[in-house]
Phi, psi and omega in degrees: 000134183278170187300315181303313178298322178292325178293316177301314181298317182297321178295340175289352182263354181269111184266132168288109187298331182282332183258334178079022179233147177295155189287340177288307182298327179286344181088015186284336182267120183267326184196146173231132178233151178230130177263181185299331182271012176067029169269140185248135174243128180247123176256124184207174180227186177233164181295328172220146179302332184272013187315116179291342180257017181310309181297320180294316179296317181297316184294320176298319177297311179302313179297317182293314180295318178293340178288348180278122194304320182284351184275130175278305184209162182222146177228127174259124183248111175274131179233157181242358176231128355286150181295143176289140169227159176303341177297339180283346181289150172274177184294322181300314178299320182295321179293315178303311181298316178299316181294324176297322184286326180291336181281341186273000000 
């Protein structure tokens, strides 16, 4: 598995605490790049710009990516364009949210 694939897998373990679904399934991660020095750049967004847990999520992303042996350093770039919409979620995220709502 290459580094980019490992990063995608690692980011599936980062949960948006407010929604309870991982950031990959939510569609919050837009792009992952790796340079020659094995530094990784993650371009992502939040469900809303005012997300109160933004710093927590970014720190979790940094920690997960840095835990990959081949990664030297990580930079998280938050963007607001294109804006996140629920249409970015995959079917697994939709199902998890439906199941959570059914339990309430």
